[in-house]
N, CA, C and O atoms as a GROMACS GRO file, in nm:
protein
  616
    1MET      N    1  -1.601   0.450   0.856
    1MET     CA    2  -1.462   0.396   0.781
    1MET      C    3  -1.430   0.534   0.740
    1MET      O    4  -1.502   0.630   0.711
    2GLU      N    5  -1.293   0.516   0.746
    2GLU     CA    6  -1.218   0.674   0.696
    2GLU      C    7  -1.230   0.665   0.556
    2GLU      O    8  -1.274   0.560   0.509
    3PRO      N    9  -1.205   0.742   0.496
    3PRO     CA   10  -1.214   0.758   0.344
    3PRO      C   11  -1.088   0.714   0.296
    3PRO      O   12  -0.989   0.744   0.364
    4THR      N   13  -1.072   0.639   0.178
    4THR     CA   14  -0.920   0.598   0.139
    4THR      C   15  -0.887   0.718   0.047
    4THR      O   16  -0.951   0.821   0.026
    5VAL      N   17  -0.752   0.667  -0.006
    5VAL     CA   18  -0.688   0.756  -0.118
    5VAL      C   19  -0.776   0.754  -0.209
    5VAL      O   20  -0.822   0.867  -0.227
    6LEU      N   21  -0.833   0.655  -0.294
    6LEU     CA   22  -0.911   0.662  -0.383
    6LEU      C   23  -1.046   0.745  -0.368
    6LEU      O   24  -1.088   0.812  -0.462
    7ASP      N   25  -1.108   0.738  -0.255
    7ASP     CA   26  -1.238   0.824  -0.217
    7ASP      C   27  -1.188   0.983  -0.244
    7ASP      O   28  -1.245   1.065  -0.316
    8HIS      N   29  -1.074   1.002  -0.171
    8HIS     CA   30  -1.011   1.161  -0.204
    8HIS      C   31  -0.987   1.204  -0.329
    8HIS      O   32  -1.034   1.311  -0.368
    9LEU      N   33  -0.914   1.129  -0.402
    9LEU     CA   34  -0.902   1.151  -0.546
    9LEU      C   35  -1.033   1.155  -0.609
    9LEU      O   36  -1.057   1.262  -0.665
   10LEU      N   37  -1.112   1.077  -0.614
   10LEU     CA   38  -1.227   1.054  -0.669
   10LEU      C   39  -1.290   1.203  -0.647
   10LEU      O   40  -1.314   1.271  -0.746
   11HIS      N   41  -1.322   1.264  -0.490
   11HIS     CA   42  -1.356   1.367  -0.461
   11HIS      C   43  -1.316   1.518  -0.530
   11HIS      O   44  -1.384   1.617  -0.557
   12VAL      N   45  -1.151   1.482  -0.550
   12VAL     CA   46  -1.080   1.610  -0.585
   12VAL      C   47  -1.131   1.593  -0.758
   12VAL      O   48  -1.170   1.693  -0.819
   13SER      N   49  -1.126   1.483  -0.812
   13SER     CA   50  -1.190   1.480  -0.960
   13SER      C   51  -1.336   1.545  -0.976
   13SER      O   52  -1.370   1.600  -1.081
   14GLU      N   53  -1.397   1.538  -0.893
   14GLU     CA   54  -1.538   1.578  -0.869
   14GLU      C   55  -1.549   1.748  -0.866
   14GLU      O   56  -1.624   1.815  -0.938
   15LEU      N   57  -1.484   1.784  -0.797
   15LEU     CA   58  -1.470   1.906  -0.770
   15LEU      C   59  -1.404   1.980  -0.884
   15LEU      O   60  -1.434   2.094  -0.921
   16PHE      N   61  -1.299   1.893  -0.940
   16PHE     CA   62  -1.238   1.993  -1.063
   16PHE      C   63  -1.337   1.990  -1.191
   16PHE      O   64  -1.332   2.066  -1.287
   17GLN      N   65  -1.419   1.893  -1.173
   17GLN     CA   66  -1.508   1.875  -1.284
   17GLN      C   67  -1.612   1.978  -1.239
   17GLN      O   68  -1.668   2.012  -1.343
   18ARG      N   69  -1.660   2.037  -1.147
   18ARG     CA   70  -1.755   2.109  -1.124
   18ARG      C   71  -1.709   2.250  -1.111
   18ARG      O   72  -1.794   2.339  -1.111
   19ASP      N   73  -1.583   2.279  -1.100
   19ASP     CA   74  -1.546   2.390  -1.108
   19ASP      C   75  -1.513   2.423  -1.266
   19ASP      O   76  -1.506   2.540  -1.302
   20MET      N   77  -1.491   2.310  -1.365
   20MET     CA   78  -1.452   2.354  -1.530
   20MET      C   79  -1.589   2.372  -1.554
   20MET      O   80  -1.609   2.476  -1.617
   21ALA      N   81  -1.698   2.303  -1.523
   21ALA     CA   82  -1.823   2.342  -1.583
   21ALA      C   83  -1.872   2.482  -1.524
   21ALA      O   84  -1.924   2.564  -1.599
   22ARG      N   85  -1.856   2.504  -1.403
   22ARG     CA   86  -1.889   2.649  -1.371
   22ARG      C   87  -1.827   2.741  -1.447
   22ARG      O   88  -1.893   2.842  -1.473
   23ALA      N   89  -1.673   2.729  -1.506
   23ALA     CA   90  -1.595   2.816  -1.541
   23ALA      C   91  -1.631   2.862  -1.679
   23ALA      O   92  -1.607   2.972  -1.728
   24PHE      N   93  -1.691   2.760  -1.734
   24PHE     CA   94  -1.719   2.749  -1.905
   24PHE      C   95  -1.894   2.749  -1.898
   24PHE      O   96  -1.964   2.728  -1.997
   25GLU      N   97  -1.936   2.770  -1.793
   25GLU     CA   98  -2.123   2.807  -1.814
   25GLU      C   99  -2.154   2.908  -1.917
   25GLU      O  100  -2.096   3.017  -1.922
   26GLY      N  101  -2.251   2.868  -2.002
   26GLY     CA  102  -2.264   2.988  -2.098
   26GLY      C  103  -2.191   2.967  -2.226
   26GLY      O  104  -2.239   3.016  -2.329
   27THR      N  105  -2.085   2.901  -2.231
   27THR     CA  106  -2.011   2.884  -2.352
   27THR      C  107  -2.018   2.722  -2.410
   27THR      O  108  -2.075   2.634  -2.344
   28ARG      N  109  -1.973   2.703  -2.497
   28ARG     CA  110  -1.972   2.554  -2.577
   28ARG      C  111  -1.875   2.476  -2.522
   28ARG      O  112  -1.880   2.354  -2.534
   29LEU      N  113  -1.784   2.532  -2.463
   29LEU     CA  114  -1.649   2.474  -2.421
   29LEU      C  115  -1.675   2.347  -2.344
   29LEU      O  116  -1.766   2.343  -2.262
   30THR      N  117  -1.610   2.259  -2.364
   30THR     CA  118  -1.610   2.111  -2.322
   30THR      C  119  -1.461   2.089  -2.265
   30THR      O  120  -1.368   2.155  -2.311
   31PRO      N  121  -1.441   1.993  -2.164
   31PRO     CA  122  -1.322   1.945  -2.144
   31PRO      C  123  -1.227   1.917  -2.275
   31PRO      O  124  -1.118   1.971  -2.289
   32THR      N  125  -1.275   1.842  -2.354
   32THR     CA  126  -1.208   1.808  -2.491
   32THR      C  127  -1.183   1.935  -2.576
   32THR      O  128  -1.075   1.959  -2.630
   33ARG      N  129  -1.294   2.016  -2.584
   33ARG     CA  130  -1.250   2.141  -2.666
   33ARG      C  131  -1.152   2.234  -2.584
   33ARG      O  132  -1.090   2.312  -2.656
   34VAL      N  133  -1.127   2.241  -2.447
   34VAL     CA  134  -1.047   2.308  -2.381
   34VAL      C  135  -0.930   2.257  -2.405
   34VAL      O  136  -0.836   2.336  -2.415
   35GLN      N  137  -0.901   2.101  -2.420
   35GLN     CA  138  -0.799   2.046  -2.448
   35GLN      C  139  -0.746   2.105  -2.581
   35GLN      O  140  -0.633   2.152  -2.580
   36ALA      N  141  -0.806   2.106  -2.677
   36ALA     CA  142  -0.751   2.140  -2.808
   36ALA      C  143  -0.702   2.282  -2.803
   36ALA      O  144  -0.607   2.324  -2.869
   37LEU      N  145  -0.774   2.356  -2.717
   37LEU     CA  146  -0.699   2.506  -2.703
   37LEU      C  147  -0.597   2.495  -2.645
   37LEU      O  148  -0.506   2.575  -2.671
   38TRP      N  149  -0.577   2.390  -2.544
   38TRP     CA  150  -0.477   2.400  -2.460
   38TRP      C  151  -0.330   2.344  -2.530
   38TRP      O  152  -0.216   2.386  -2.505
   39VAL      N  153  -0.370   2.232  -2.627
   39VAL     CA  154  -0.266   2.209  -2.696
   39VAL      C  155  -0.213   2.290  -2.792
   39VAL      O  156  -0.098   2.264  -2.828
   40LEU      N  157  -0.274   2.386  -2.843
   40LEU     CA  158  -0.236   2.484  -2.956
   40LEU      C  159  -0.187   2.600  -2.880
   40LEU      O  160  -0.115   2.678  -2.942
   41GLN      N  161  -0.217   2.628  -2.742
   41GLN     CA  162  -0.162   2.727  -2.671
   41GLN      C  163  -0.026   2.707  -2.648
   41GLN      O  164   0.051   2.802  -2.664
   42HIS      N  165   0.016   2.596  -2.612
   42HIS     CA  166   0.135   2.502  -2.568
   42HIS      C  167   0.239   2.495  -2.682
   42HIS      O  168   0.355   2.535  -2.674
   43GLY      N  169   0.159   2.418  -2.825
   43GLY     CA  170   0.246   2.369  -2.900
   43GLY      C  171   0.230   2.460  -3.039
   43GLY      O  172   0.289   2.435  -3.144
   44GLY      N  173   0.132   2.578  -3.018
   44GLY     CA  174   0.159   2.677  -3.154
   44GLY      C  175   0.069   2.617  -3.287
   44GLY      O  176   0.027   2.502  -3.276
   45PRO      N  177   0.050   2.662  -3.360
   45PRO     CA  178  -0.036   2.636  -3.496
   45PRO      C  179   0.004   2.475  -3.519
   45PRO      O  180   0.121   2.438  -3.504
   46ALA      N  181  -0.102   2.384  -3.555
   46ALA     CA  182  -0.088   2.259  -3.594
   46ALA      C  183  -0.187   2.250  -3.703
   46ALA      O  184  -0.276   2.331  -3.725
   47THR      N  185  -0.155   2.118  -3.785
   47THR     CA  186  -0.257   2.056  -3.861
   47THR      C  187  -0.352   1.997  -3.774
   47THR      O  188  -0.332   1.980  -3.654
   48GLN      N  189  -0.474   1.958  -3.847
   48GLN     CA  190  -0.573   1.881  -3.784
   48GLN      C  191  -0.511   1.764  -3.742
   48GLN      O  192  -0.522   1.734  -3.623
   49ARG      N  193  -0.435   1.676  -3.834
   49ARG     CA  194  -0.363   1.547  -3.814
   49ARG      C  195  -0.276   1.555  -3.676
   49ARG      O  196  -0.275   1.471  -3.586
   50GLU      N  197  -0.212   1.662  -3.681
   50GLU     CA  198  -0.107   1.690  -3.571
   50GLU      C  199  -0.192   1.734  -3.421
   50GLU      O  200  -0.137   1.735  -3.310
   51LEU      N  201  -0.292   1.759  -3.439
   51LEU     CA  202  -0.352   1.804  -3.323
   51LEU      C  203  -0.438   1.716  -3.285
   51LEU      O  204  -0.461   1.707  -3.164
   52ALA      N  205  -0.512   1.626  -3.382
   52ALA     CA  206  -0.576   1.496  -3.327
   52ALA      C  207  -0.473   1.418  -3.267
   52ALA      O  208  -0.503   1.366  -3.160
   53SER      N  209  -0.340   1.394  -3.319
   53SER     CA  210  -0.244   1.287  -3.277
   53SER      C  211  -0.202   1.335  -3.129
   53SER      O  212  -0.197   1.253  -3.037
   54ALA      N  213  -0.171   1.469  -3.110
   54ALA     CA  214  -0.144   1.525  -2.985
   54ALA      C  215  -0.220   1.494  -2.873
   54ALA      O  216  -0.175   1.481  -2.758
   55MET      N  217  -0.368   1.477  -2.918
   55MET     CA  218  -0.497   1.466  -2.826
   55MET      C  219  -0.555   1.336  -2.812
   55MET      O  220  -0.659   1.307  -2.753
   56SER      N  221  -0.449   1.237  -2.893
   56SER     CA  222  -0.484   1.086  -2.912
   56SER      C  223  -0.656   1.072  -2.934
   56SER      O  224  -0.729   1.006  -2.861
   57ILE      N  225  -0.695   1.142  -3.042
   57ILE     CA  226  -0.833   1.111  -3.062
   57ILE      C  227  -0.831   1.104  -3.216
   57ILE      O  228  -0.727   1.139  -3.273
   58SER      N  229  -0.936   1.064  -3.287
   58SER     CA  230  -0.943   1.064  -3.413
   58SER      C  231  -0.948   1.164  -3.522
   58SER      O  232  -0.953   1.279  -3.479
   59ALA      N  233  -0.948   1.155  -3.637
   59ALA     CA  234  -0.940   1.261  -3.732
   59ALA      C  235  -1.066   1.304  -3.750
   59ALA      O  236  -1.090   1.423  -3.769
   60ARG      N  237  -1.171   1.202  -3.745
   60ARG     CA  238  -1.299   1.263  -3.762
   60ARG      C  239  -1.345   1.337  -3.626
   60ARG      O  240  -1.422   1.432  -3.635
   61HIS      N  241  -1.307   1.303  -3.523
   61HIS     CA  242  -1.356   1.344  -3.384
   61HIS      C  243  -1.275   1.515  -3.388
   61HIS      O  244  -1.333   1.621  -3.363
   62ILE      N  245  -1.144   1.501  -3.422
   62ILE     CA  246  -1.090   1.635  -3.426
   62ILE      C  247  -1.158   1.738  -3.498
   62ILE      O  248  -1.184   1.844  -3.442
   63SER      N  249  -1.193   1.714  -3.630
   63SER     CA  250  -1.274   1.771  -3.729
   63SER      C  251  -1.410   1.823  -3.663
   63SER      O  252  -1.447   1.935  -3.696
   64GLY      N  253  -1.464   1.772  -3.599
   64GLY     CA  254  -1.597   1.853  -3.516
   64GLY      C  255  -1.557   1.925  -3.413
   64GLY      O  256  -1.623   2.024  -3.383
   65ILE      N  257  -1.438   1.888  -3.337
   65ILE     CA  258  -1.410   1.981  -3.212
   65ILE      C  259  -1.366   2.109  -3.298
   65ILE      O  260  -1.409   2.211  -3.244
   66ILE      N  261  -1.307   2.132  -3.395
   66ILE     CA  262  -1.235   2.242  -3.463
   66ILE      C  263  -1.363   2.318  -3.530
   66ILE      O  264  -1.371   2.441  -3.531
   67ASP      N  265  -1.455   2.236  -3.582
   67ASP     CA  266  -1.573   2.315  -3.650
   67ASP      C  267  -1.641   2.395  -3.520
   67ASP      O  268  -1.670   2.510  -3.556
   68VAL      N  269  -1.667   2.376  -3.414
   68VAL     CA  270  -1.707   2.412  -3.330
   68VAL      C  271  -1.658   2.551  -3.259
   68VAL      O  272  -1.719   2.654  -3.229
   69LEU      N  273  -1.526   2.512  -3.245
   69LEU     CA  274  -1.419   2.612  -3.212
   69LEU      C  275  -1.376   2.737  -3.292
   69LEU      O  276  -1.316   2.836  -3.253
   70GLU      N  277  -1.427   2.702  -3.428
   70GLU     CA  278  -1.390   2.776  -3.553
   70GLU      C  279  -1.520   2.895  -3.522
   70GLU      O  280  -1.507   3.015  -3.494
   71ALA      N  281  -1.654   2.808  -3.540
   71ALA     CA  282  -1.759   2.881  -3.500
   71ALA      C  283  -1.772   2.978  -3.408
   71ALA      O  284  -1.821   3.089  -3.423
   72ASP      N  285  -1.722   2.927  -3.304
   72ASP     CA  286  -1.715   3.035  -3.160
   72ASP      C  287  -1.628   3.136  -3.145
   72ASP      O  288  -1.632   3.220  -3.056
   73GLY      N  289  -1.528   3.125  -3.256
   73GLY     CA  290  -1.431   3.240  -3.283
   73GLY      C  291  -1.304   3.205  -3.190
   73GLY      O  292  -1.232   3.300  -3.159
   74TYR      N  293  -1.273   3.084  -3.148
   74TYR     CA  294  -1.145   3.047  -3.078
   74TYR      C  295  -1.031   3.003  -3.179
   74TYR      O  296  -0.916   3.039  -3.155
   75VAL      N  297  -1.054   2.935  -3.278
   75VAL     CA  298  -0.919   2.920  -3.380
   75VAL      C  299  -0.988   2.960  -3.497
   75VAL      O  300  -1.104   3.001  -3.506
   76VAL      N  301  -0.880   2.940  -3.611
   76VAL     CA  302  -0.891   2.992  -3.752
   76VAL      C  303  -0.848   2.874  -3.820
   76VAL      O  304  -0.774   2.792  -3.765
   77ARG      N  305  -0.888   2.862  -3.935
   77ARG     CA  306  -0.805   2.748  -4.020
   77ARG      C  307  -0.756   2.816  -4.135
   77ARG      O  308  -0.828   2.887  -4.206
   78THR      N  309  -0.636   2.796  -4.156
   78THR     CA  310  -0.565   2.854  -4.299
   78THR      C  311  -0.485   2.752  -4.379
   78THR      O  312  -0.422   2.655  -4.335
   79PRO      N  313  -0.499   2.789  -4.492
   79PRO     CA  314  -0.434   2.667  -4.578
   79PRO      C  315  -0.267   2.679  -4.545
   79PRO      O  316  -0.196   2.774  -4.510
   80HIS      N  317  -0.237   2.519  -4.575
   80HIS     CA  318  -0.123   2.489  -4.531
   80HIS      C  319  -0.010   2.554  -4.608
   80HIS      O  320  -0.046   2.581  -4.723
   81PRO      N  321   0.115   2.589  -4.582
   81PRO     CA  322   0.178   2.635  -4.684
   81PRO      C  323   0.248   2.568  -4.795
   81PRO      O  324   0.284   2.619  -4.901
   82ARG      N  325   0.262   2.436  -4.752
   82ARG     CA  326   0.303   2.344  -4.851
   82ARG      C  327   0.257   2.210  -4.882
   82ARG      O  328   0.304   2.128  -4.962
   83ASP      N  329   0.139   2.202  -4.792
   83ASP     CA  330   0.046   2.062  -4.841
   83ASP      C  331  -0.101   2.141  -4.861
   83ASP      O  332  -0.173   2.197  -4.778
   84ARG      N  333  -0.115   2.121  -5.016
   84ARG     CA  334  -0.260   2.199  -5.030
   84ARG      C  335  -0.373   2.096  -4.974
   84ARG      O  336  -0.481   2.153  -4.956
   85ARG      N  337  -0.372   1.979  -4.948
   85ARG     CA  338  -0.457   1.907  -4.902
   85ARG      C  339  -0.477   1.934  -4.740
   85ARG      O  340  -0.583   1.894  -4.692
   86ALA      N  341  -0.400   1.987  -4.672
   86ALA     CA  342  -0.396   2.032  -4.520
   86ALA      C  343  -0.433   2.160  -4.494
   86ALA      O  344  -0.429   2.244  -4.584
   87THR      N  345  -0.473   2.193  -4.369
   87THR     CA  346  -0.514   2.308  -4.340
   87THR      C  347  -0.416   2.329  -4.191
   87THR      O  348  -0.356   2.226  -4.162
   88VAL      N  349  -0.396   2.428  -4.110
   88VAL     CA  350  -0.314   2.464  -4.002
   88VAL      C  351  -0.432   2.562  -3.916
   88VAL      O  352  -0.486   2.670  -3.937
   89ILE      N  353  -0.439   2.466  -3.814
   89ILE     CA  354  -0.546   2.544  -3.686
   89ILE      C  355  -0.442   2.622  -3.620
   89ILE      O  356  -0.327   2.580  -3.605
   90GLU      N  357  -0.484   2.741  -3.580
   90GLU     CA  358  -0.424   2.842  -3.459
   90GLU      C  359  -0.532   2.899  -3.373
   90GLU      O  360  -0.650   2.878  -3.403
   91LEU      N  361  -0.504   2.960  -3.283
   91LEU     CA  362  -0.546   3.043  -3.182
   91LEU      C  363  -0.594   3.171  -3.248
   91LEU      O  364  -0.512   3.219  -3.328
   92THR      N  365  -0.712   3.239  -3.232
   92THR     CA  366  -0.748   3.359  -3.268
   92THR      C  367  -0.674   3.462  -3.127
   92THR      O  368  -0.642   3.433  -3.012
   93ASP      N  369  -0.670   3.584  -3.203
   93ASP     CA  370  -0.575   3.642  -3.069
   93ASP      C  371  -0.680   3.662  -2.944
   93ASP      O  372  -0.630   3.684  -2.834
   94THR      N  373  -0.811   3.655  -2.954
   94THR     CA  374  -0.898   3.644  -2.826
   94THR      C  375  -0.869   3.532  -2.782
   94THR      O  376  -0.849   3.534  -2.660
   95ALA      N  377  -0.857   3.418  -2.839
   95ALA     CA  378  -0.816   3.292  -2.765
   95ALA      C  379  -0.700   3.283  -2.685
   95ALA      O  380  -0.689   3.240  -2.570
   96ALA      N  381  -0.587   3.342  -2.786
   96ALA     CA  382  -0.475   3.342  -2.722
   96ALA      C  383  -0.458   3.408  -2.587
   96ALA      O  384  -0.386   3.354  -2.504
   97ALA      N  385  -0.506   3.495  -2.565
   97ALA     CA  386  -0.543   3.582  -2.462
   97ALA      C  387  -0.628   3.500  -2.347
   97ALA      O  388  -0.597   3.498  -2.228
   98GLN      N  389  -0.744   3.432  -2.406
   98GLN     CA  390  -0.817   3.351  -2.272
   98GLN      C  391  -0.706   3.265  -2.246
   98GLN      O  392  -0.659   3.263  -2.133
   99MET      N  393  -0.658   3.197  -2.334
   99MET     CA  394  -0.557   3.099  -2.287
   99MET      C  395  -0.443   3.105  -2.192
   99MET      O  396  -0.409   3.024  -2.106
  100ALA      N  397  -0.399   3.205  -2.223
  100ALA     CA  398  -0.268   3.313  -2.131
  100ALA      C  399  -0.343   3.324  -1.999
  100ALA      O  400  -0.281   3.294  -1.897
  101THR      N  401  -0.456   3.359  -1.991
  101THR     CA  402  -0.522   3.392  -1.867
  101THR      C  403  -0.557   3.281  -1.789
  101THR      O  404  -0.557   3.283  -1.666
  102MET      N  405  -0.593   3.164  -1.873
  102MET     CA  406  -0.633   3.014  -1.829
  102MET      C  407  -0.507   2.957  -1.763
  102MET      O  408  -0.516   2.898  -1.656
  103GLN      N  409  -0.388   2.974  -1.827
  103GLN     CA  410  -0.260   2.923  -1.766
  103GLN      C  411  -0.235   2.995  -1.669
  103GLN      O  412  -0.219   2.941  -1.560
  104ARG      N  413  -0.227   3.122  -1.681
  104ARG     CA  414  -0.205   3.203  -1.528
  104ARG      C  415  -0.289   3.159  -1.405
  104ARG      O  416  -0.239   3.154  -1.293
  105GLU      N  417  -0.422   3.127  -1.431
  105GLU     CA  418  -0.509   3.074  -1.349
  105GLU      C  419  -0.449   2.942  -1.293
  105GLU      O  420  -0.433   2.922  -1.173
  106HIS      N  421  -0.417   2.851  -1.394
  106HIS     CA  422  -0.398   2.731  -1.339
  106HIS      C  423  -0.281   2.741  -1.257
  106HIS      O  424  -0.284   2.682  -1.149
  107SER      N  425  -0.188   2.799  -1.288
  107SER     CA  426  -0.041   2.771  -1.204
  107SER      C  427  -0.072   2.886  -1.061
  107SER      O  428   0.014   2.895  -0.974
  108GLU      N  429  -0.190   2.960  -1.053
  108GLU     CA  430  -0.222   3.011  -0.922
  108GLU      C  431  -0.282   2.931  -0.851
  108GLU      O  432  -0.259   2.928  -0.730
  109LEU      N  433  -0.385   2.837  -0.916
  109LEU     CA  434  -0.460   2.735  -0.835
  109LEU      C  435  -0.353   2.629  -0.778
  109LEU      O  436  -0.344   2.596  -0.660
  110ALA      N  437  -0.280   2.585  -0.875
  110ALA     CA  438  -0.184   2.473  -0.834
  110ALA      C  439  -0.111   2.529  -0.701
  110ALA      O  440  -0.113   2.462  -0.598
  111ALA      N  441  -0.053   2.644  -0.706
  111ALA     CA  442   0.031   2.702  -0.571
  111ALA      C  443  -0.070   2.701  -0.472
  111ALA      O  444  -0.040   2.668  -0.357
  112THR      N  445  -0.204   2.737  -0.507
  112THR     CA  446  -0.302   2.767  -0.390
  112THR      C  447  -0.312   2.632  -0.315
  112THR      O  448  -0.302   2.619  -0.193
  113LEU      N  449  -0.333   2.536  -0.400
  113LEU     CA  450  -0.349   2.395  -0.339
  113LEU      C  451  -0.233   2.326  -0.266
  113LEU      O  452  -0.247   2.264  -0.160
  114LEU      N  453  -0.123   2.340  -0.327
  114LEU     CA  454  -0.003   2.320  -0.283
  114LEU      C  455   0.049   2.399  -0.133
  114LEU      O  456   0.142   2.356  -0.064
  115ASP      N  457  -0.020   2.504  -0.105
  115ASP     CA  458  -0.024   2.569   0.025
  115ASP      C  459  -0.086   2.500   0.117
  115ASP      O  460  -0.068   2.525   0.236
  116ALA      N  461  -0.170   2.400   0.073
  116ALA     CA  462  -0.234   2.318   0.191
  116ALA      C  463  -0.134   2.210   0.257
  116ALA      O  464  -0.151   2.156   0.366
  117VAL      N  465  -0.037   2.193   0.178
  117VAL     CA  466   0.062   2.088   0.220
  117VAL      C  467   0.198   2.149   0.289
  117VAL      O  468   0.253   2.250   0.243
  118ALA      N  469   0.238   2.090   0.384
  118ALA     CA  470   0.354   2.120   0.446
  118ALA      C  471   0.483   2.129   0.350
  118ALA      O  472   0.532   2.017   0.337
  119PRO      N  473   0.549   2.224   0.281
  119PRO     CA  474   0.676   2.256   0.236
  119PRO      C  475   0.743   2.110   0.211
  119PRO      O  476   0.764   2.049   0.106
  120SER      N  477   0.771   2.073   0.360
  120SER     CA  478   0.876   1.945   0.318
  120SER      C  479   0.785   1.813   0.273
  120SER      O  480   0.849   1.715   0.235
  121ASP      N  481   0.678   1.807   0.276
  121ASP     CA  482   0.574   1.682   0.207
  121ASP      C  483   0.571   1.720   0.078
  121ASP      O  484   0.561   1.622   0.005
  122ARG      N  485   0.576   1.845   0.005
  122ARG     CA  486   0.518   1.828  -0.142
  122ARG      C  487   0.607   1.795  -0.248
  122ARG      O  488   0.570   1.808  -0.364
  123ALA      N  489   0.717   1.755  -0.220
  123ALA     CA  490   0.784   1.685  -0.358
  123ALA      C  491   0.756   1.543  -0.352
  123ALA      O  492   0.763   1.479  -0.457
  124ALA      N  493   0.717   1.468  -0.217
  124ALA     CA  494   0.671   1.326  -0.200
  124ALA      C  495   0.516   1.331  -0.252
  124ALA      O  496   0.466   1.233  -0.307
  125LEU      N  497   0.454   1.438  -0.232
  125LEU     CA  498   0.289   1.450  -0.265
  125LEU      C  499   0.296   1.442  -0.428
  125LEU      O  500   0.224   1.366  -0.493
  126GLU      N  501   0.397   1.537  -0.486
  126GLU     CA  502   0.396   1.550  -0.649
  126GLU      C  503   0.435   1.419  -0.690
  126GLU      O  504   0.363   1.366  -0.775
  127ARG      N  505   0.548   1.346  -0.645
  127ARG     CA  506   0.574   1.218  -0.692
  127ARG      C  507   0.492   1.127  -0.684
  127ARG      O  508   0.471   1.045  -0.773
  128GLY      N  509   0.426   1.134  -0.557
  128GLY     CA  510   0.315   0.992  -0.527
  128GLY      C  511   0.178   1.032  -0.650
  128GLY      O  512   0.121   0.939  -0.708
  129VAL      N  513   0.144   1.159  -0.674
  129VAL     CA  514   0.036   1.173  -0.724
  129VAL      C  515   0.072   1.120  -0.886
  129VAL      O  516  -0.004   1.051  -0.954
  130ALA      N  517   0.206   1.171  -0.926
  130ALA     CA  518   0.242   1.105  -1.054
  130ALA      C  519   0.224   0.968  -1.078
  130ALA      O  520   0.163   0.921  -1.175
  131ALA      N  521   0.290   0.889  -0.965
  131ALA     CA  522   0.289   0.760  -0.986
  131ALA      C  523   0.162   0.720  -0.995
  131ALA      O  524   0.132   0.646  -1.089
  132ILE      N  525   0.065   0.759  -0.901
  132ILE     CA  526  -0.077   0.698  -0.922
  132ILE      C  527  -0.153   0.728  -1.061
  132ILE      O  528  -0.230   0.652  -1.120
  133ALA      N  529  -0.120   0.833  -1.091
  133ALA     CA  530  -0.179   0.884  -1.220
  133ALA      C  531  -0.091   0.772  -1.331
  133ALA      O  532  -0.159   0.708  -1.411
  134GLY      N  533   0.027   0.759  -1.328
  134GLY     CA  534   0.072   0.666  -1.430
  134GLY      C  535   0.047   0.525  -1.423
  134GLY      O  536   0.059   0.456  -1.524
  135ARG      N  537   0.010   0.467  -1.295
  135ARG     CA  538  -0.036   0.332  -1.283
  135ARG      C  539  -0.176   0.342  -1.332
  135ARG      O  540  -0.199   0.260  -1.421
  136LEU      N  541  -0.279   0.419  -1.300
  136LEU     CA  542  -0.407   0.469  -1.358
  136LEU      C  543  -0.404   0.435  -1.528
  136LEU      O  544  -0.461   0.347  -1.593
  137ALA      N  545  -0.325   0.530  -1.564
  137ALA     CA  546  -0.303   0.516  -1.707
  137ALA      C  547  -0.265   0.399  -1.756
  137ALA      O  548  -0.318   0.374  -1.864
  138GLU      N  549  -0.188   0.312  -1.712
  138GLU     CA  550  -0.133   0.173  -1.722
  138GLU      C  551  -0.254   0.071  -1.728
  138GLU      O  552  -0.259  -0.025  -1.805
  139LEU      N  553  -0.361   0.113  -1.626
  139LEU     CA  554  -0.483   0.000  -1.584
  139LEU      C  555  -0.555   0.017  -1.660
  139LEU      O  556  -0.621  -0.074  -1.709
  140VAL      N  557  -0.568   0.150  -1.698
  140VAL     CA  558  -0.673   0.181  -1.813
  140VAL      C  559  -0.660   0.118  -1.958
  140VAL      O  560  -0.744   0.053  -2.020
  141GLU      N  561  -0.526   0.159  -1.996
  141GLU     CA  562  -0.467   0.090  -2.139
  141GLU      C  563  -0.486  -0.049  -2.106
  141GLU      O  564  -0.534  -0.105  -2.204
  142ALA      N  565  -0.472  -0.109  -2.033
  142ALA     CA  566  -0.461  -0.263  -2.023
  142ALA      C  567  -0.599  -0.318  -2.019
  142ALA      O  568  -0.615  -0.435  -2.052
  143ALA      N  569  -0.701  -0.244  -1.983
  143ALA     CA  570  -0.864  -0.294  -2.010
  143ALA      C  571  -0.913  -0.272  -2.119
  143ALA      O  572  -1.011  -0.335  -2.158
  144GLN      N  573  -0.847  -0.167  -2.198
  144GLN     CA  574  -0.879  -0.134  -2.338
  144GLN      C  575  -0.881  -0.276  -2.447
  144GLN      O  576  -0.788  -0.356  -2.442
  145PRO      N  577  -0.991  -0.294  -2.538
  145PRO     CA  578  -0.991  -0.397  -2.649
  145PRO      C  579  -0.855  -0.381  -2.697
  145PRO      O  580  -0.788  -0.281  -2.674
  146ALA      N  581  -0.820  -0.472  -2.757
  146ALA     CA  582  -0.676  -0.510  -2.826
  146ALA      C  583  -0.705  -0.390  -2.971
  146ALA      O  584  -0.807  -0.358  -3.033
  147GLY      N  585  -0.565  -0.353  -2.980
  147GLY     CA  586  -0.582  -0.260  -3.099
  147GLY      C  587  -0.647  -0.095  -3.057
  147GLY      O  588  -0.626   0.005  -3.125
  148GLU      N  589  -0.709  -0.097  -2.960
  148GLU     CA  590  -0.754   0.061  -2.904
  148GLU      C  591  -0.710   0.116  -2.806
  148GLU      O  592  -0.706   0.053  -2.701
  149SER      N  593  -0.663   0.254  -2.813
  149SER     CA  594  -0.596   0.299  -2.691
  149SER      C  595  -0.694   0.353  -2.615
  149SER      O  596  -0.804   0.364  -2.668
  150ALA      N  597  -0.677   0.399  -2.476
  150ALA     CA  598  -0.775   0.457  -2.400
  150ALA      C  599  -0.829   0.587  -2.459
  150ALA      O  600  -0.948   0.618  -2.451
  151GLU      N  601  -0.741   0.655  -2.514
  151GLU     CA  602  -0.733   0.782  -2.569
  151GLU      C  603  -0.817   0.779  -2.678
  151GLU      O  604  -0.898   0.871  -2.678
  152THR      N  605  -0.826   0.691  -2.786
  152THR     CA  606  -0.889   0.670  -2.898
  152THR      C  607  -1.045   0.651  -2.850
  152THR      O  608  -1.149   0.693  -2.899
  153ALA      N  609  -1.023   0.581  -2.750
  153ALA     CA  610  -1.204   0.508  -2.727
  153ALA      C  611  -1.273   0.616  -2.680
  153ALA      O  612  -1.386   0.588  -2.640
  154ARG      N  613  -1.225   0.785  -2.668
  154ARG     CA  614  -1.301   0.883  -2.631
  154ARG      C  615  -1.400   0.887  -2.698
  154ARG      O  616  -1.485   0.973  -2.679
   0.00000   0.00000   0.00000
């Protein structure tokens, strides 16, 4: 039996997970911690509440993520300039440099992967993958218990 599109997508997902595990071997970085760094890289400094919202996770969960990232030297917490109850999370200079490298490598990998597709097929591929991702997000969201989003269930 020929592999289905779903079989290929699952294989791609597995390969990405293996590659990420290899890339972060020897660190305490996890996909969720990298996502927090990615959000800060692209959005700039944020309060814990803003970061949790951007990642669609709970305030309790973000606190633990930030604790590890701070202990490992990726982020610093500073007092919020106007709200004494809040802190601002920002990347350290070292983490910002690492994230810039990661972003460059991300772009290079995207280009390398797209090189496997004929130029005339690339736009259709990108539309198709976006449509599949959107539909999967809808299905996952619909399967969640009432009042719970797929992201907050993580």
